[in-house]
C-alpha positions in Angstrom: 11.1 0.6 4.3 14.8 0.4 4.1 16.7 1.5 1.0 20.1 0.4 -0.1 22.1 2.7 -2.4 24.2 1.4 -5.3 27.6 2.8 -6.2 27.4 5.3 -3.3 24.7 7.3 -5.1 22.1 8.6 -2.6 19.6 9.3 -5.3 19.6 5.9 -6.9 18.7 3.1 -4.4 19.5 -0.4 -5.7 16.7 -2.0 -3.6 14.4 -1.5 -0.6 12.8 -3.7 1.9 9.0 -3.6 1.7 7.1 -4.5 4.9 4.8 -7.6 5.0 1.9 -5.5 6.1 -0.4 -2.7 4.9 -1.8 0.0 7.2 -5.3 1.0 6.4 -6.4 4.3 7.8 -9.7 6.0 7.8 -12.5 8.0 9.5 -15.9 6.9 10.7 -18.4 8.1 13.2 -16.8 7.6 16.6 -19.7 5.4 17.9 -19.4 2.9 15.0 -17.6 -0.4 15.2 -15.1 -0.6 12.3 -13.6 -3.7 10.8 -11.1 -4.1 8.0 -11.2 -7.5 6.2 -13.0 -8.9 9.3 -10.3 -7.6 11.7 -11.5 -5.1 14.3 -9.8 -1.8 13.7 -8.1 0.3 16.4 -10.1 3.5 17.1 -9.1 7.0 18.3 -12.1 9.2 18.3 -13.4 9.3 14.7 -10.2 7.8 13.2 -9.5 4.1 12.7 -6.4 2.0 11.8 -5.9 -1.6 10.9 -2.9 -3.6 9.9 -3.2 -6.3 7.3 -0.6 -9.0 6.7 0.7 -9.4 3.1 2.6 -12.4 1.8 4.9 -10.4 -0.5 8.2 -12.3 -0.3 7.8 -14.0 -3.7 5.7 -11.7 -5.9 3.7 -8.4 -5.6 0.3 -8.7 -4.1 -3.1 -7.3 -5.3 -4.8 -7.2 -1.9 -8.5 -6.7 -1.6 -9.7 -4.5 1.3 -13.2 -4.2 2.8 -14.0 -1.6 5.4 -17.2 -2.2 7.3 -18.6 0.3 9.8 -21.5 -0.7 11.9 -23.3 1.6 14.3 -25.9 0.4 16.9 -29.3 1.9 16.4 -32.4 0.9 18.3 -33.0 -2.8 18.6 -30.3 -4.0 16.1 -27.2 -3.0 14.2 -27.3 -0.7 11.2 -24.6 -0.8 8.5 -23.2 2.7 8.1 -20.6 2.1 5.5 -19.3 -0.8 3.5 -16.3 0.2 1.2 -14.2 -2.2 -0.9 -11.0 -1.6 -2.8 -7.6 -2.9 -3.6 -3.9 -2.0 -3.0 -1.0 -3.1 -5.1 1.8 -4.0 -2.7 5.4 -4.5 -4.0 7.4 -7.7 -3.4 10.3 -7.6 -0.9 13.0 -6.9 -1.5 12.1 -4.6 -4.3 15.0 -4.2 -6.8 15.5 -1.0 -8.9 17.3 -0.6 -12.2 18.3 2.7 -13.9 19.5 3.8 -17.3 22.7 5.8 -18.0 20.8 9.1 -17.3 19.7 7.9 -13.9 16.0 7.3 -14.9 14.2 4.4 -13.2 13.7 1.7 -15.8 12.2 -1.0 -13.5 11.1 -2.0 -10.1 9.1 -4.9 -8.8 5.8 -3.5 -10.3 6.5 -1.4 -13.4 8.9 -1.0 -16.4 9.6 2.5 -17.7 11.0 3.7 -21.0 12.5 7.2 -21.4 13.2 9.3 -24.5 16.3 11.4 -25.2 14.8 14.3 -23.2 14.4 12.2 -20.1 10.6 12.1 -20.4 8.9 8.8 -19.7 7.3 7.4 -22.8 4.2 5.1 -23.0 4.2 2.4 -25.6 
């Protein structure tokens, strides 16, 4: 991800480029066949990796992810693991805004409010 700084401040990036893919990493028995959202995962011993494309150029994406590990046993296949979840992926480019104290007030996902002691408040 590439960050661009505003007004020359290295601690306050104005925006960043968010890749159009998500890496999914995990671990499964090294004899299992692993797929992520029906795409076969790359294996290295007991670890796996898969890359999922994300269309995040217009809006953030709430991406569903399903990991399925299947291990051969006897005459047929046996499902070892079926795990589902989600990832919230920011839109690109992601733009940041800050208040006068340098606190992050918004990005492409969240809006923050800060009190006089620079503590984030929840309303």
